[in-house]
N, C-alpha and C positions, 0 to 999 in steps of 0.2 A: 275362348279365354286366352289361349296361348298367342293367338294372332294379335289380340289387343296388347298383350305384354311385349310382344316383339318390338313394336314401334316405340314403346316407352323405354325399354332397355336400350334400344339403339340411341335414343335421345340422351339418356343418362351417360352411356358409355362415351358418346361423342363429346359431350360437355366435359366429362372428367378427363378425358384424354387431352382436350384443349388446355384445361387449367393446369394439369400436371406438366405438360410441355412448357407452359409459361413459367413454371417454378424452376426449370432447369437454368442454371447460370452459364453452363458451357454450351457450345454450339452443338445442336442435335445432329446425330448421324455422322460425326467425324471421329477419328481415333483420339486416343488419350492425349497425345502430344499437342495436337491442334486445339483440342478443348482447353488444355492447360493455359495456352497463350491468351485465350479470350476470358479467362476466369478472373473476376475482381480480386479474389484472395491471392492469386498468383501475382497480380500487379502490386497489391499491398506488400506482399513478402519481398518482392524486388525492391520496392521503395524503402522498406525498413533496412534491408541489407546494404543498399547504397548509402543510406544515412549512417549506418554503422561503420562503413568503410571511410566515410568523410570524417566522423568524430574519432574513430579509432578506439581500441580497447583501453586506452589510458583514461578515458572518461567513463563514468558510470552510465551515462546516457548511451554511449557507444556500445557498451556491453549489453545493456537492456535491448537496444534495437537489434543487435545480432541475435540474441536468444529469441526475441519475439518474431523476428523475420524467419528464423529456422522453423519455429513452431507454426507460423502461418503457412509456410510452404508445405509442411507435412499435412496440415489441415486441408490445404488445397488438393493434395494428392488423394486424401481420403474422400474429399467431396467428388472428385472426378470418378473415382471407383464407385462411389455410391450412385452417382447419376447414370453411369453406364449400366449398372445393375438394375436400377429402376426402369431405365429405358428398355432393357432387354426383357425383364420379367413382368413388367406392369404396363408400360406405355404401349409397346408394340402389340401385346395380346389384346389390349383394349381397342386399339386401332383395328385389328383384324376382326374383333367381335362387332364393332360398330360399322365398319366400312366393307367387310367381306362376308362374314358368316350370316348375319341377319339380313343384309341385302340379298344374299343368295336365296334365302328362304322366301323372302318377299318376291323375288323374281319367279321362283317356282310357283308361288301362289298366282301370280299374274299369268304364267304359262298355263296353269290349270284352267284358269278362267277362259283363256283363249281356246284351249282344247274343248272345253264344254260348249263354247259357242260353235266350234266346228262340228262337234257331234250333233248339236241341235239343228244345225244347217243341213247336215247330211240326212238326218232323220226327216226333216221337212221335205227335202227333195224326194226321198223314197216314198213318203206318204202321198205326195202329189202324183207320183208315178202310179201308185195304186189306184187313186181316184180316176186318173185319166184312162186306165185300162178298163174301167167300168165294172170291175169285179167287186164283190162284197168285201167288207173289211175283214171278214174272218177267213178269206181265202188269200193265198200267196200269189203275187203277180208272177208271170212267167216271161221268159225272153232274156236275151243277153243284157239289155239295158237294165232291166229290173234286177238281175243278178249282180251287176256291177254296183248299182246303188246300194243294194243290201250289204255287199261286202264293204263298201266305203263306210256305211253307217256302223257296221260291227267293228271295223278297224278304229274308227274315231272313238267309239265307246271303250275299246280296249286301251287306247292311248290315255283316255281320261282316267281309267281305272289305275293304270300304271303310275301316272303322274300324281293321282290322289294318294296312292300308297307311298310314293316317294316323299310327298309333302308331309304326310302324317309322320313318316319315319324321321324326317328332319325336325319337325316340331317336337316330337317326343325326345329326340336327341338334345335339342336345345334345353328342354326342361330338365333332362337328366344331367346335363353339363352345367347347370346353374351353380352347383357346388364349386366347380372349377373356376367359373367366372368370379364367384365371391372370393375365391382364394387369391385372386389378383390383389385384392385390397388388404388381405392378411399379409401377403408378401410385401406390399408397400410398407406396412407398419413394421414388419420384422427387419426389413432392409434399413429403414430409418433408425430403428433402435440400435442395430449393429453399428451403423455409421456414427450415431451419437456416443455409443459406448467407446468406440475407438478414438473419437475426437476428444472425449473426456479424459481417456487414458493419456493421450498425448499432452493435453493441458496439465494434467496432474503430474506428469513426469517433468515438465519444464518449470512448473511453479516453484518446486524446491530449489532449482538452480537459480531462478530469478531472485528468490528470497535470500539465498546464500550470498549472491553478489551484493544485494542491498545491505545485508548484515556485515559483510566483510569490508564494505566501503566505509572508511574511517571518517570521511568528511560529512558528518551528520550534524544537523542543527542540535544545539543543546538548550537554547532558551525555550522555556515553556514545556520542556520534556521532563518526565519523572526522573529523579536523581539516579535511582538504581538502574533504569534503562540506559541512561547516558553513560554511567560508569561501566555497565556490562558491554555496551557497544564499543566504547573506546578503550576498554581494558585498563582503566585507571582506578585509583582509590580516591583521589581528590578530583572534583569536577574541574574540567578544563578552564571554564571562565573564572572560577575561584582562584585556581593556581596562577593563571596568567595575570589576572588583575593584582593579586597579592605580590607576585614577583615584580611586576612593573612598579607598584606603589612603594615597595621596599627600595627600589632603585631611585625613584624620582619624586615620591610624594610624601615622605614621612614628615617633612618640615612645612608642608603646605597648610597654611592657615585655613581652618574651616573645612578640612577634608571630610567628605561624606555629607557636609551640611550645605555647601555652596552648590547651586545648580549648574550643571555643565551646559555647553552649547548643544542644542537639540540635534543639529546636523552631525556634530562630531560624535555624540553619543550613539546616534543611529548607525553611523558608519562603523564605530568600534564594535557594537553589538553584532553587526553583520559579519565583521571580520572574525569575531570570536566564534560565531556559528560555523564558520569555515575552518576553525582551528588554526588560523594563520594570523599572527599579529606581529607588527614591526614597531618596536618601542620608539624608534627614532621619531616617528610621527606624533606619538602621544605623550612623550616625555614632557613636553611643554604644557600639557593640559591634564594634570593628574585628576582634576575634578571629573573629567570624562571617564577616566578609568574607574574612579570610585562610583560614579553613576552607573556604569555598566555592571559593576559587581552588585550594587543594590538592585538593579533591574533583574539580574539573573535570579537573585534570591527571592525577589518578590513574585517573579513569574513562574516559579516552581508550582506545579499543581498542588503539592502539599508542602507546608513550611518545613524548613530544615529541622525544626524542633518537634515536628509531627502533630497532627490533629489528635492522635490517640492520647498523647501525654499532655495535651493542653490544660485540662483541669488540674492535673497534678502539678504542673508548673505554676499555675495561678494560686493554688492552695499553698504551695511552698512559699511563694512571695508574700503571702498574707500572715505568715508566722512572725510574731513580734520579736521573739528572742533571736538574736543574730546567729548564735551557734546552731540552734535547731533549724533555723531557716536555711543555713548553708548545708546542713546535713540533708535536709529534704531536697534541696537543689541537686546535691551530689547524687542522691538516690535516683532522681529523675534522669540525670545524665546517664547513669549506668543502664537505664532501661531503653535508651535510644537504640534503634537498629544500627548494625555495624557501619553501614555506609554513612548514615546521618551522624553517628558519633565521630567518625574519622574527619568528616568535613567540618563539623562544629568545633572540634578540637583544633583543627588547623586554623580556622577563622578566628577563634577566641585568642589563640596564641599570637596571631598577627595583630589583633586589635590591642592586646596587652602591650605588644611592642610599640604600636602606634602611640599609645598613651605615655610611653616613656619620653616622648618629645612634646608633651602637653604644654610646656612653657613656651614653645615656639608655635605649634600648630593649634593651640587653644582647644584641643580635643581631649578633654578629661574623660575618664570612664563613664561618667554620667552623661556627658554630651554625646559620646559615641553610642551609648545605650539608647538615648532619645532618638537619634536619627536612624540607627540600624535595627533597633529592637522590633519595630513593626514589620520588618522584612524577614525576620527570623521566626516569628511566632504570631499567628492570628487564628481566630476562632473559625470553625467550620459552620457557616450559617448562610442563609439565603437573604437575610435582612440587609438593611443599609450598612454597608461596611464602614463608611466614614464615621457614622454615628457610633457604631459599635467600637471601632478602634479608639475613639475619643475616651470612652469609658474604661477601656482596659489598658491604655497606653502607659499609665503610671505603674500598673502592676507588671507590665512587660519590662519597663525600665528597671523595676525592682528585681527582675530575674537576670537581665543581661549585665547590669552594672557589677554585681558581685562576681559573676563569672569572669569578667574582665579583670577586676581587682585581684582576684585570687586564682588567676589562670593556672599557675604552677601547682596549686593545691588541687584544683578540680581535674587538671590534666597533667599529672606529673611526668617528668622526663623532658629531654630536649627534642627539638623538631627541626627538620630540614624543610625550608619553605620551597626550595627548588627541587621538587620531588623527582620529576622526570628528566630534567636537564635538556629537554629538546621538545619544541613545539612545531606543529605543522609539517609540511613537506620540505625536503632538502632545499628546494629552490628558494625558500623563504628564510633559510637559516643565515644569520649574519655572524660569521666567525671573526670578522675584523673589528668588531666594536671594542672600544677601550673598556677594560674591566677595572672597576674601581669600587671601593667600599663606601658605605654610608658613613658620614662623619659621626664620631662618637657623641653621645649626649653630653659628655663632660668636656668637649672641646670648646675653647673660648671663641668669641665672635670673629676675631681676625683670622684665626686658623681655619674656622669654618668657611669664611668667605673665600680664602685661597683654595680650600678643598672644593667648593662649589664651582669655582672658575675652571679648575683642572678636570672636573668630572664631565664626562660625556654620557649621553643616553646609552643604555645597554639594550641589546636585542633580547626579546623574550625567548627567541630560539637559541638557547644557551647550550654550549657543549660541555663535555666532561672536564676539560681543562679549567673552564671557568668555575665549575663546581668545586674542584680541588682548591682553586684560588680562594673561593668563599670560605672553605673550611680553614684555610690558613689565616685568612684575614678576619674572620669572625662576622662578616656582614650577612645578615638575613638568614643565617643557618640555625642558630640556636636562640631561643627566647631568653632574653636577659632578665635578671631579677628586677621586678618592678619597684623595688625599694632603692633604685639608684639615686633618686633625688635626695634621700636621707643620707646616703653614704658618699656624696660627691667626692671623688678621689679615686674610685676604682670602678672599672667597667667589667669586672669578673662575672662569670656566669655561675648562677647558683644551681646546684644539682638538686632538683625537686625530689622530695620524699614520696615514695609510693605507698606509705603507710595509710591504712584506711582512715577516713575522716574522723571516725569515732575516737581513734587513738590520738590524733593530732589535728585539732581544729585550727583553722587559720588564725593568724594574729588579728 
């Protein structure tokens, strides 16, 4: 039985040794340094580090390549250590078993067979000697030759006995050591487990660093991202695309007829959205096309995963718009506003205050609160449904207009207090800041046409990347910093700012 298993074990050991050797990525039988040079992981690590050196740490990709390159190099070192251990504790013992130990036993078996043949041969010679002497088989032959033949036969039998004992001992040892042979495979799994544990620990250590670099990198896309995520990443209260577009429109778009209604150039809009995603915008280029700015703002609002006025409050907004009595309707809208999450509330307040300011110029831009609500309403609130969105929006658009229009008409009542539209005073990286732009205010709604024309000719586009000096100028000049009373049309003769009351709506409903 043992003899039969010997050959099978030899075949299995040989095959396993061959396949395990093929799994090694490094060059077998050389030291760690030489193995490292031939390892694909080492080559990858070198490539990543070279790429990092080319791009530099000023770019996010450069930082990522460096961190990944260092991690891959450490993984390569772990792999080399793992392969050396597998080679020492598994592959070499398997080789010895298949190519040395079992063949030695098989050689011993062949040697025994040869000795048995020799013994049979010497016995035959001795028997022939007995016959030739003419003696009976039960008598011993005499003479020197007969003695020599008998000694040769006895010696051959003795060698066979010794060899048979040795072969039996080797076979029993083989059976007894099967536990050791099986242990090679346990060692293989243990070494693999340890290698993977160390590799996993390396990757888990580097992952937080990679994520930290990603999170610390300010130039993240904002379009299509959740509002709170964008605000958290950028450390802002007002979404960058909202503030950038509003600031630009305050400078160059307040008198543009059909703002938010006229479709912009598709290529211009695409370019501006891409620039906003990089948090870098130069107004000089877009001041001649305020419709692109308005289109980018609408796109940002529409591409939010959840509308600015939230899915959760959708039913409450719709129910409020259906209340027939104006005072109760406004009270219900105010109540819904108060339930908005802080980030959404801040941004809707900012936006509504701007839209209220935009409607101050309705005689010129033709954008009444109703018109603004019609074009912007569907971008601020929509239902959460899987059905046909176009068909659904057609049925609720009038209700949404009934929500947005009163918010714009009574902006100071819904959102009391003044507001600074240029919240941060600085956009993008310093290389994009334009400190040499001419700072000038928007013309007053009360200005007559001749003065307005002179004002427009003297005004140059303003960079969105504004500095603190410009913000101070705004405060002195009154442009785009505080929301003006929407009743300026009725009071033509003063452009004073009305301090809105923060009294609860129940005590002071809007006029």
